[in-house]
C-alpha positions as CSV (number, residue, x, y, z in Angstrom):
1,M,3.5,1.0,-11.4
2,T,6.1,-1.2,-9.6
3,R,7.4,-4.4,-11.1
4,S,5.4,-7.6,-11.4
5,S,6.1,-11.1,-10.3
6,E,8.6,-12.8,-12.5
7,G,7.2,-14.7,-15.5
8,L,3.7,-13.3,-15.3
9,T,2.1,-11.8,-18.4
10,P,1.0,-8.2,-17.9
11,E,-2.6,-9.3,-18.0
12,L,-2.2,-12.0,-15.4
13,H,-0.2,-9.6,-13.2
14,A,-3.0,-7.0,-13.5
15,Y,-5.6,-9.6,-12.5
16,I,-3.6,-10.6,-9.4
17,V,-3.2,-7.0,-8.3
18,D,-6.9,-6.4,-8.9
19,H,-7.8,-9.4,-6.7
20,S,-5.4,-8.5,-3.9
21,E,-5.5,-5.8,-1.2
22,P,-5.8,-2.5,-3.2
23,V,-2.7,-0.3,-3.6
24,D,-3.6,3.0,-2.0
25,E,-2.7,6.5,-3.1
26,V,0.4,6.7,-0.9
27,L,2.0,3.6,-2.4
28,A,0.9,4.4,-5.9
29,D,2.5,7.9,-5.6
30,L,5.6,6.4,-4.1
31,A,6.0,3.9,-7.0
32,E,5.5,6.7,-9.5
33,E,8.0,9.1,-7.9
34,T,10.6,6.3,-7.5
35,A,10.3,5.5,-11.2
36,R,10.7,9.1,-12.1
37,L,13.6,10.0,-9.8
38,F,15.5,6.7,-10.1
39,P,14.6,5.1,-13.4
40,D,17.7,2.9,-13.4
41,Y,16.8,1.5,-10.0
42,R,13.0,1.1,-10.2
43,G,13.4,-2.7,-10.2
44,M,14.7,-2.5,-6.7
45,Q,11.2,-1.7,-5.4
46,I,8.9,-4.6,-4.5
47,G,5.7,-5.1,-6.5
48,P,2.2,-4.4,-5.2
49,E,1.3,-8.1,-4.7
50,Q,4.4,-8.6,-2.7
51,G,3.6,-5.6,-0.6
52,A,0.1,-6.9,0.1
53,F,1.6,-10.3,1.0
54,T,4.2,-8.8,3.5
55,T,1.6,-6.6,5.2
56,L,-0.7,-9.6,5.7
57,L,2.1,-11.9,6.8
58,T,3.2,-9.4,9.4
59,R,-0.3,-9.3,10.8
60,V,-0.8,-13.1,10.7
61,C,2.5,-13.9,12.5
62,G,1.8,-11.2,15.1
63,A,5.2,-9.5,14.6
64,R,6.0,-6.6,16.9
65,D,9.7,-6.1,16.1
66,V,10.9,-6.2,12.5
67,V,14.2,-5.4,10.8
68,E,14.6,-4.6,7.2
69,V,18.0,-4.9,5.4
70,G,17.6,-2.6,2.4
71,T,15.0,0.1,2.5
72,F,15.4,2.0,-0.9
73,T,12.5,4.5,-1.1
74,G,10.4,3.0,1.5
75,Y,7.7,0.9,-0.2
76,S,8.4,-2.3,1.7
77,S,8.9,-0.6,5.0
78,I,5.5,1.0,4.7
79,C,4.0,-2.4,4.0
80,F,5.6,-4.0,7.0
81,A,4.8,-1.1,9.3
82,R,1.2,-1.2,8.3
83,G,1.1,-4.8,9.5
84,L,2.5,-4.0,12.9
85,P,0.4,-3.2,16.0
86,A,0.4,0.4,17.2
87,D,3.4,-0.2,19.5
88,G,5.3,-2.3,16.9
89,R,8.7,-1.2,15.7
90,L,10.6,-1.5,12.4
91,L,14.4,-1.0,12.2
92,A,15.3,0.1,8.6
93,L,18.9,-0.3,7.5
94,D,20.2,1.3,4.3
95,V,23.3,3.1,3.0
96,S,21.7,5.9,0.9
97,D,20.5,9.1,2.4
98,E,19.2,10.1,-1.1
99,W,16.9,7.1,-1.4
100,T,15.7,7.1,2.2
101,S,15.0,10.8,2.1
102,V,12.1,9.8,-0.2
103,A,11.2,7.0,2.2
104,R,11.0,9.4,5.2
105,R,8.5,11.7,3.4
106,Y,6.3,8.8,2.5
107,W,6.5,7.3,6.0
108,E,5.0,10.5,7.2
109,R,2.3,10.5,4.6
110,A,1.4,6.9,5.4
111,G,1.2,7.7,9.1
112,V,3.9,5.0,10.1
113,A,6.9,7.2,10.7
114,G,6.6,6.8,14.5
115,K,7.0,3.0,14.1
116,I,10.2,3.2,12.0
117,T,13.8,3.8,13.1
118,L,16.3,4.4,10.2
119,R,20.0,3.6,10.5
120,L,22.2,4.7,7.7
121,G,25.4,2.8,7.0
122,P,26.6,-0.6,5.9
123,A,23.9,-3.0,7.0
124,L,26.3,-5.7,8.1
125,E,28.0,-3.3,10.5
126,S,24.6,-2.1,11.8
127,L,23.5,-5.7,12.4
128,R,26.8,-6.6,14.2
129,A,26.3,-3.6,16.5
130,L,23.0,-5.0,17.7
131,P,22.8,-7.1,20.9
132,P,23.4,-10.8,19.8
133,E,20.4,-12.3,21.5
134,P,17.0,-12.9,19.8
135,Q,15.0,-9.7,19.5
136,F,13.1,-9.7,16.2
137,D,10.0,-11.5,15.1
138,L,10.5,-10.8,11.4
139,A,13.3,-9.8,9.1
140,F,13.4,-8.8,5.4
141,V,16.5,-8.9,3.3
142,D,16.5,-6.9,0.0
143,A,20.0,-5.4,-0.4
144,D,23.2,-6.2,-2.2
145,K,23.0,-9.8,-3.3
146,E,26.6,-10.6,-2.7
147,G,26.0,-9.8,1.0
148,Y,23.0,-12.1,1.6
149,V,24.9,-14.9,3.3
150,G,26.6,-12.4,5.7
151,Y,23.2,-10.8,6.5
152,W,21.7,-14.2,7.1
153,E,24.4,-15.2,9.5
154,E,23.9,-12.1,11.6
155,L,20.1,-12.2,11.4
156,V,19.3,-15.8,12.4
157,P,20.7,-15.6,16.0
158,R,18.7,-12.4,16.5
159,I,15.4,-13.9,15.4
160,R,13.1,-15.2,18.1
161,R,12.1,-18.9,17.9
162,G,9.2,-19.2,15.5
163,G,10.2,-15.9,13.9
164,L,10.4,-15.4,10.1
165,I,13.0,-14.2,7.7
166,L,12.0,-13.1,4.2
167,A,14.6,-12.7,1.4
168,D,13.8,-11.0,-2.0
169,N,15.2,-11.7,-5.5
170,T,16.1,-15.4,-4.7
171,L,15.4,-16.4,-8.3
172,S,17.6,-13.6,-9.7
173,H,15.3,-13.3,-12.8
174,G,15.7,-17.0,-13.5
175,R,19.5,-16.8,-13.7
176,V,20.0,-19.1,-10.8
177,V,19.5,-22.1,-13.1
178,D,21.7,-20.8,-15.9
179,T,25.0,-22.5,-15.1
180,A,26.8,-20.2,-17.6
181,D,26.0,-17.2,-15.5
182,T,28.8,-16.7,-12.9
183,S,28.3,-13.0,-12.2
184,P,28.8,-11.9,-8.6
185,V,25.1,-11.2,-8.1
186,V,23.9,-14.6,-9.3
187,R,26.6,-16.4,-7.4
188,G,25.6,-14.5,-4.3
189,I,22.0,-15.6,-4.6
190,R,23.0,-19.2,-5.4
191,D,25.3,-19.3,-2.4
192,F,22.5,-17.9,-0.2
193,N,19.9,-20.4,-1.5
194,D,22.3,-23.3,-0.9
195,R,23.2,-22.0,2.6
196,L,19.5,-22.0,3.6
197,V,18.9,-25.5,2.4
198,A,21.7,-26.7,4.5
199,D,20.8,-24.7,7.6
200,E,19.2,-26.9,10.2
201,R,18.2,-23.9,12.3
202,V,15.3,-23.1,9.9
203,E,12.7,-24.5,7.6
204,Q,12.1,-22.6,4.4
205,V,10.3,-22.3,1.1
206,L,11.2,-20.4,-2.0
207,L,8.0,-18.8,-3.5
208,P,7.6,-17.5,-7.1
209,V,6.5,-14.1,-5.8
210,G,8.2,-11.1,-7.3
211,D,11.6,-12.2,-8.4
212,G,11.6,-15.1,-5.9
213,L,10.7,-14.6,-2.3
214,T,12.2,-17.0,0.3
215,L,10.3,-17.5,3.5
216,A,12.2,-19.1,6.4
217,R,11.0,-19.9,9.9
218,R,13.5,-20.4,12.8
219,H,13.0,-23.6,14.8
């Protein structure tokens, strides 16, 4: 099973999962294979309650064009793609062919491969290569934490008015409030959270879902 929301007991997490949209065989198999193939990185995969939330959010906001910064083995991209209409499109950005080779297999199994375009390479370069005008309804950031501010600055101008940006791991396992922790990862998340609070282009809320999920809406 994928990781749970931060701070929940195993029993409470199981209750939440049991009372959310069920995890189907495709996602369950993907979570199991990811844990087996990449045990040191399994925490990079979003949890089942977060996946259900992102699918529902994609449907509710009527997104047709989504960009994902950090794909890993494809759990989140499947969840977003399932929330898109038949002609919706998701641009997936990642640096690892090894990780995304697993994602491509599961996109096919989930029947969403036709909605997803994968671009391998540094995500900041991929974003900067896109046209600068608004073109996405929804963005998801779940990549290297030191790069979050840079991704944010490239994404906001490319989000349509009223569009949404989601950012994962914005509580950094609670370390954001530990002033003694000055590691690059934690500093990256703190800088990102502070940047959003000061950004008048958006309104935002930091939710205690997963390891902290920030939802921002462009004015």
